N, CA, C and O atoms as a GROMACS GRO file, in nm:
protein
  280
    1UNK      N    1  -0.096   1.764  -0.512
    1UNK     CA    2  -0.133   1.635  -0.457
    1UNK      C    3  -0.045   1.524  -0.515
    1UNK      O    4  -0.011   1.428  -0.446
    2UNK      N    5  -0.008   1.540  -0.642
    2UNK     CA    6   0.078   1.438  -0.702
    2UNK      C    7   0.217   1.437  -0.638
    2UNK      O    8   0.277   1.331  -0.621
    3UNK      N    9   0.266   1.554  -0.604
    3UNK     CA   10   0.396   1.562  -0.537
    3UNK      C   11   0.390   1.493  -0.401
    3UNK      O   12   0.481   1.420  -0.362
    4UNK      N   13   0.282   1.518  -0.329
    4UNK     CA   14   0.264   1.454  -0.199
    4UNK      C   15   0.253   1.303  -0.214
    4UNK      O   16   0.311   1.228  -0.135
    5UNK      N   17   0.181   1.260  -0.315
    5UNK     CA   18   0.167   1.116  -0.341
    5UNK      C   19   0.303   1.053  -0.369
    5UNK      O   20   0.331   0.942  -0.323
    6UNK      N   21   0.387   1.122  -0.444
    6UNK     CA   22   0.521   1.072  -0.474
    6UNK      C   23   0.601   1.046  -0.347
    6UNK      O   24   0.675   0.948  -0.338
    7UNK      N   25   0.587   1.134  -0.250
    7UNK     CA   26   0.657   1.117  -0.123
    7UNK      C   27   0.609   0.991  -0.051
    7UNK      O   28   0.690   0.916   0.003
    8UNK      N   29   0.479   0.969  -0.051
    8UNK     CA   30   0.424   0.849   0.014
    8UNK      C   31   0.468   0.723  -0.058
    8UNK      O   32   0.498   0.622   0.005
    9UNK      N   33   0.471   0.728  -0.189
    9UNK     CA   34   0.513   0.612  -0.269
    9UNK      C   35   0.658   0.578  -0.236
    9UNK      O   36   0.692   0.461  -0.217
   10UNK      N   37   0.743   0.678  -0.228
   10UNK     CA   38   0.884   0.657  -0.196
   10UNK      C   39   0.898   0.590  -0.058
   10UNK      O   40   0.978   0.499  -0.040
   11UNK      N   41   0.820   0.637   0.038
   11UNK     CA   42   0.826   0.579   0.173
   11UNK      C   43   0.771   0.436   0.174
   11UNK      O   44   0.828   0.349   0.238
   12UNK      N   45   0.662   0.414   0.103
   12UNK     CA   46   0.600   0.281   0.101
   12UNK      C   47   0.693   0.177   0.040
   12UNK      O   48   0.694   0.061   0.082
   13UNK      N   49   0.770   0.217  -0.059
   13UNK     CA   50   0.861   0.124  -0.126
   13UNK      C   51   0.961   0.064  -0.028
   13UNK      O   52   1.008  -0.048  -0.049
   14UNK      N   53   0.994   0.136   0.076
   14UNK     CA   54   1.091   0.087   0.174
   14UNK      C   55   1.034  -0.026   0.260
   14UNK      O   56   1.109  -0.108   0.313
   15UNK      N   57   0.903  -0.031   0.274
   15UNK     CA   58   0.840  -0.126   0.364
   15UNK      C   59   0.784  -0.250   0.296
   15UNK      O   60   0.754  -0.350   0.362
   16UNK      N   61   0.769  -0.245   0.167
   16UNK     CA   62   0.709  -0.358   0.096
   16UNK      C   63   0.814  -0.466   0.074
   16UNK      O   64   0.929  -0.439   0.042
   17UNK      N   65   0.770  -0.591   0.092
   17UNK     CA   66   0.863  -0.703   0.092
   17UNK      C   67   0.902  -0.751  -0.047
   17UNK      O   68   1.014  -0.798  -0.068
   18UNK      N   69   0.810  -0.738  -0.142
   18UNK     CA   70   0.841  -0.790  -0.276
   18UNK      C   71   0.764  -0.711  -0.383
   18UNK      O   72   0.684  -0.623  -0.352
   19UNK      N   73   0.790  -0.745  -0.508
   19UNK     CA   74   0.728  -0.671  -0.617
   19UNK      C   75   0.576  -0.693  -0.623
   19UNK      O   76   0.503  -0.605  -0.668
   20UNK      N   77   0.530  -0.809  -0.577
   20UNK     CA   78   0.384  -0.831  -0.574
   20UNK      C   79   0.317  -0.731  -0.480
   20UNK      O   80   0.207  -0.683  -0.508
   21UNK      N   81   0.382  -0.702  -0.369
   21UNK     CA   82   0.330  -0.601  -0.276
   21UNK      C   83   0.324  -0.463  -0.340
   21UNK      O   84   0.233  -0.385  -0.314
   22UNK      N   85   0.422  -0.434  -0.425
   22UNK     CA   86   0.425  -0.306  -0.494
   22UNK      C   87   0.314  -0.300  -0.599
   22UNK      O   88   0.241  -0.201  -0.606
   23UNK      N   89   0.303  -0.404  -0.680
   23UNK     CA   90   0.207  -0.401  -0.790
   23UNK      C   91   0.063  -0.416  -0.744
   23UNK      O   92  -0.026  -0.351  -0.801
   24UNK      N   93   0.037  -0.496  -0.645
   24UNK     CA   94  -0.094  -0.513  -0.580
   24UNK      C   95  -0.212  -0.505  -0.678
   24UNK      O   96  -0.294  -0.414  -0.668
   25UNK      N   97  -0.222  -0.600  -0.771
   25UNK     CA   98  -0.328  -0.592  -0.873
   25UNK      C   99  -0.470  -0.592  -0.815
   25UNK      O  100  -0.559  -0.527  -0.870
   26UNK      N  101  -0.491  -0.663  -0.706
   26UNK     CA  102  -0.624  -0.663  -0.645
   26UNK      C  103  -0.660  -0.524  -0.594
   26UNK      O  104  -0.773  -0.477  -0.613
   27UNK      N  105  -0.564  -0.458  -0.532
   27UNK     CA  106  -0.587  -0.322  -0.481
   27UNK      C  107  -0.612  -0.224  -0.595
   27UNK      O  108  -0.696  -0.135  -0.584
   28UNK      N  109  -0.539  -0.241  -0.705
   28UNK     CA  110  -0.560  -0.154  -0.821
   28UNK      C  111  -0.704  -0.165  -0.869
   28UNK      O  112  -0.769  -0.064  -0.895
   29UNK      N  113  -0.754  -0.287  -0.879
   29UNK     CA  114  -0.892  -0.307  -0.927
   29UNK      C  115  -0.994  -0.250  -0.829
   29UNK      O  116  -1.099  -0.201  -0.870
   30UNK      N  117  -0.964  -0.256  -0.699
   30UNK     CA  118  -1.053  -0.196  -0.600
   30UNK      C  119  -1.059  -0.045  -0.618
   30UNK      O  120  -1.167   0.015  -0.612
   31UNK      N  121  -0.944   0.016  -0.642
   31UNK     CA  122  -0.940   0.162  -0.664
   31UNK      C  123  -1.016   0.198  -0.790
   31UNK      O  124  -1.091   0.295  -0.791
   32UNK      N  125  -0.996   0.122  -0.897
   32UNK     CA  126  -1.065   0.150  -1.023
   32UNK      C  127  -1.216   0.140  -1.005
   32UNK      O  128  -1.290   0.226  -1.053
   33UNK      N  129  -1.263   0.038  -0.937
   33UNK     CA  130  -1.407   0.024  -0.912
   33UNK      C  131  -1.460   0.143  -0.834
   33UNK      O  132  -1.568   0.195  -0.863
   34UNK      N  133  -1.384   0.186  -0.734
   34UNK     CA  134  -1.426   0.300  -0.652
   34UNK      C  135  -1.437   0.428  -0.734
   34UNK      O  136  -1.537   0.499  -0.725
   35UNK      N  137  -1.335   0.457  -0.815
   35UNK     CA  138  -1.338   0.582  -0.891
   35UNK      C  139  -1.441   0.578  -1.004
   35UNK      O  140  -1.496   0.682  -1.041
   36UNK      N  141  -1.467   0.461  -1.058
   36UNK     CA  142  -1.574   0.450  -1.159
   36UNK      C  143  -1.709   0.482  -1.096
   36UNK      O  144  -1.791   0.553  -1.155
   37UNK      N  145  -1.732   0.431  -0.976
   37UNK     CA  146  -1.857   0.460  -0.906
   37UNK      C  147  -1.869   0.608  -0.872
   37UNK      O  148  -1.976   0.667  -0.886
   38UNK      N  149  -1.759   0.667  -0.828
   38UNK     CA  150  -1.760   0.811  -0.798
   38UNK      C  151  -1.787   0.892  -0.925
   38UNK      O  152  -1.858   0.992  -0.922
   39UNK      N  153  -1.729   0.848  -1.036
   39UNK     CA  154  -1.751   0.918  -1.162
   39UNK      C  155  -1.900   0.918  -1.197
   39UNK      O  156  -1.956   1.021  -1.234
   40UNK      N  157  -1.963   0.804  -1.184
   40UNK     CA  158  -2.107   0.795  -1.213
   40UNK      C  159  -2.186   0.886  -1.119
   40UNK      O  160  -2.280   0.954  -1.161
   41UNK      N  161  -2.148   0.885  -0.993
   41UNK     CA  162  -2.216   0.967  -0.893
   41UNK      C  163  -2.207   1.116  -0.927
   41UNK      O  164  -2.302   1.191  -0.903
   42UNK      N  165  -2.094   1.158  -0.982
   42UNK     CA  166  -2.072   1.300  -1.013
   42UNK      C  167  -2.096   1.335  -1.159
   42UNK      O  168  -2.062   1.444  -1.204
   43UNK      N  169  -2.154   1.242  -1.234
   43UNK     CA  170  -2.191   1.271  -1.372
   43UNK      C  171  -2.074   1.274  -1.469
   43UNK      O  172  -2.081   1.341  -1.572
   44UNK      N  173  -1.966   1.203  -1.437
   44UNK     CA  174  -1.850   1.196  -1.525
   44UNK      C  175  -1.851   1.064  -1.601
   44UNK      O  176  -1.913   0.967  -1.559
   45UNK      N  177  -1.783   1.062  -1.712
   45UNK     CA  178  -1.771   0.940  -1.790
   45UNK      C  179  -1.676   0.844  -1.720
   45UNK      O  180  -1.557   0.875  -1.707
   46UNK      N  181  -1.725   0.727  -1.673
   46UNK     CA  182  -1.638   0.635  -1.599
   46UNK      C  183  -1.523   0.579  -1.683
   46UNK      O  184  -1.419   0.544  -1.628
   47UNK      N  185  -1.541   0.570  -1.813
   47UNK     CA  186  -1.434   0.520  -1.900
   47UNK      C  187  -1.315   0.615  -1.898
   47UNK      O  188  -1.200   0.572  -1.892
   48UNK      N  189  -1.342   0.743  -1.904
   48UNK     CA  190  -1.235   0.844  -1.902
   48UNK      C  191  -1.164   0.841  -1.768
   48UNK      O  192  -1.041   0.842  -1.763
   49UNK      N  193  -1.240   0.838  -1.660
   49UNK     CA  194  -1.181   0.835  -1.526
   49UNK      C  195  -1.096   0.710  -1.509
   49UNK      O  196  -0.988   0.716  -1.451
   50UNK      N  197  -1.145   0.597  -1.557
   50UNK     CA  198  -1.067   0.473  -1.546
   50UNK      C  199  -0.934   0.485  -1.621
   50UNK      O  200  -0.830   0.445  -1.569
   51UNK      N  201  -0.937   0.540  -1.740
   51UNK     CA  202  -0.813   0.555  -1.817
   51UNK      C  203  -0.715   0.647  -1.744
   51UNK      O  204  -0.596   0.617  -1.737
   52UNK      N  205  -0.765   0.757  -1.691
   52UNK     CA  206  -0.679   0.850  -1.618
   52UNK      C  207  -0.616   0.780  -1.498
   52UNK      O  208  -0.495   0.789  -1.477
   53UNK      N  209  -0.697   0.710  -1.420
   53UNK     CA  210  -0.646   0.644  -1.300
   53UNK      C  211  -0.552   0.529  -1.333
   53UNK      O  212  -0.450   0.512  -1.266
   54UNK      N  213  -0.583   0.451  -1.435
   54UNK     CA  214  -0.492   0.342  -1.472
   54UNK      C  215  -0.356   0.396  -1.515
   54UNK      O  216  -0.253   0.338  -1.481
   55UNK      N  217  -0.356   0.506  -1.587
   55UNK     CA  218  -0.230   0.568  -1.629
   55UNK      C  219  -0.152   0.618  -1.508
   55UNK      O  220  -0.032   0.593  -1.494
   56UNK      N  221  -0.221   0.689  -1.420
   56UNK     CA  222  -0.158   0.743  -1.300
   56UNK      C  223  -0.104   0.630  -1.211
   56UNK      O  224   0.009   0.638  -1.162
   57UNK      N  225  -0.183   0.527  -1.190
   57UNK     CA  226  -0.141   0.414  -1.107
   57UNK      C  227  -0.020   0.345  -1.169
   57UNK      O  228   0.075   0.312  -1.098
   58UNK      N  229  -0.023   0.322  -1.299
   58UNK     CA  230   0.090   0.257  -1.367
   58UNK      C  231   0.218   0.338  -1.349
   58UNK      O  232   0.324   0.282  -1.326
   59UNK      N  233   0.208   0.469  -1.361
   59UNK     CA  234   0.326   0.555  -1.343
   59UNK      C  235   0.379   0.548  -1.201
   59UNK      O  236   0.500   0.540  -1.180
   60UNK      N  237   0.290   0.550  -1.104
   60UNK     CA  238   0.335   0.542  -0.965
   60UNK      C  239   0.389   0.404  -0.931
   60UNK      O  240   0.483   0.393  -0.852
   61UNK      N  241   0.333   0.298  -0.989
   61UNK     CA  242   0.387   0.164  -0.966
   61UNK      C  243   0.528   0.155  -1.023
   61UNK      O  244   0.618   0.100  -0.959
   62UNK      N  245   0.548   0.209  -1.143
   62UNK     CA  246   0.682   0.208  -1.204
   62UNK      C  247   0.780   0.284  -1.115
   62UNK      O  248   0.892   0.238  -1.092
   63UNK      N  249   0.739   0.399  -1.066
   63UNK     CA  250   0.823   0.479  -0.975
   63UNK      C  251   0.854   0.400  -0.848
   63UNK      O  252   0.968   0.397  -0.802
   64UNK      N  253   0.752   0.337  -0.792
   64UNK     CA  254   0.772   0.262  -0.668
   64UNK      C  255   0.861   0.141  -0.691
   64UNK      O  256   0.940   0.106  -0.603
   65UNK      N  257   0.850   0.076  -0.805
   65UNK     CA  258   0.936  -0.039  -0.837
   65UNK      C  259   1.082   0.006  -0.839
   65UNK      O  260   1.169  -0.064  -0.787
   66UNK      N  261   1.110   0.121  -0.898
   66UNK     CA  262   1.247   0.172  -0.901
   66UNK      C  263   1.296   0.200  -0.760
   66UNK      O  264   1.410   0.169  -0.725
   67UNK      N  265   1.210   0.260  -0.679
   67UNK     CA  266   1.247   0.288  -0.540
   67UNK      C  267   1.267   0.159  -0.461
   67UNK      O  268   1.358   0.150  -0.378
   68UNK      N  269   1.184   0.061  -0.487
   68UNK     CA  270   1.190  -0.067  -0.416
   68UNK      C  271   1.320  -0.140  -0.446
   68UNK      O  272   1.375  -0.208  -0.358
   69UNK      N  273   1.371  -0.127  -0.567
   69UNK     CA  274   1.495  -0.193  -0.606
   69UNK      C  275   1.619  -0.133  -0.540
   69UNK      O  276   1.723  -0.198  -0.533
   70UNK      N  277   1.607  -0.011  -0.493
   70UNK     CA  278   1.724   0.056  -0.432
   70UNK      C  279   1.765  -0.007  -0.301
   70UNK      O  280   1.861   0.038  -0.238
   0.00000   0.00000   0.00000
């Protein structure tokens, strides 16, 4: 799934107009809220899930920023 996500990130970088579109902090917080709620629903620790997702999102944003600069 991560490999597939990388492909989508690479494609999305071509269409975004600026770095704010890439970083999308509001969207990041929406995703974090969603996964925290899912974690609670499935009996997982929301703090752990949030850390995992924040790390993953940060890595993909960095990757997309590099692609966007090309």
